[in-house]
C-alpha positions in Angstrom: 80.6 105.5 98.5 83.8 106.0 96.6 85.7 102.9 95.7 89.5 103.0 96.2 92.1 100.9 94.6 95.1 99.3 96.3 97.8 97.1 94.9 100.2 94.6 96.3 103.0 94.2 93.8 106.3 92.5 93.2 109.1 94.1 91.1 112.3 92.4 90.1 115.8 93.2 88.9 117.4 91.6 85.9 119.1 89.2 88.4 115.6 88.5 90.0 116.2 90.3 93.2 112.6 90.9 94.5 110.9 93.8 96.2 107.3 93.6 97.5 105.2 96.7 98.1 101.8 98.1 98.4 100.4 101.3 96.8 97.2 103.1 95.9 98.6 104.1 92.5 100.4 101.3 90.7 101.4 103.2 87.6 102.9 106.1 89.6 104.7 103.7 92.0 106.2 101.6 89.2 107.3 104.8 87.4 109.1 105.8 90.6 110.9 102.5 90.7 111.8 102.8 87.0 113.2 106.3 87.5 114.9 105.4 90.7 113.2 108.3 92.5 113.0 106.6 95.9 116.2 106.0 97.9 116.6 102.5 99.4 116.6 98.9 98.5 114.9 99.0 95.1 117.1 101.8 93.9 120.3 100.2 95.2 119.5 96.9 93.4 117.9 98.4 90.2 114.6 96.8 90.9 112.1 98.1 88.4 110.4 95.4 86.4 106.7 94.7 87.5 106.4 90.9 87.5 103.3 90.4 89.7 100.4 92.4 91.2 97.1 91.9 93.0 94.3 94.4 93.3 91.9 95.1 96.1 89.6 97.9 97.3 90.4 97.3 101.0 93.7 98.8 102.3 93.7 96.4 105.2 93.6 93.4 102.9 96.4 94.9 100.8 98.6 95.5 103.9 98.0 92.0 105.3 98.7 90.4 101.9 102.0 92.4 101.6 103.0 91.2 105.1 102.1 87.6 104.2 104.1 87.7 100.9 107.1 89.2 102.6 107.2 86.3 105.1 107.2 83.7 102.4 110.4 81.9 101.4 111.9 83.0 98.1 111.0 79.9 96.2 107.3 80.3 97.1 107.4 83.9 95.9 109.0 82.8 92.6 106.3 80.1 92.2 103.6 82.7 92.6 105.2 84.9 89.9 105.7 81.9 87.5 102.1 80.8 88.0 100.8 84.2 86.8 103.7 85.4 84.6 105.9 82.5 83.5 108.1 84.6 81.3 108.7 87.3 83.9 107.3 89.9 81.5 107.3 93.5 82.6 103.6 93.9 83.3 104.0 97.7 83.6 103.6 97.8 79.8 99.9 97.5 80.5 100.2 101.1 81.9 102.3 102.4 79.0 105.3 103.0 81.3 
């Protein structure tokens, strides 16, 4: 049985506007954010810095987690990011993007 990868991720702008998404190819999706290839919220607010992500092999888990995070208050999202990435580093450097 083939194992699939899914990611729930948070990207941020310089002014810390946040976008939460889910993807099966994190490197590709972050590249799309960085190159402003997708019209919408993240392009409008120049949201391209990967500050947090989670991995799962179950798409349903990923979708439910994305929904959960989107319902959280902003301060709770920020605390999640700080817990894992206190300097708000761009984690996409792990993917050489």
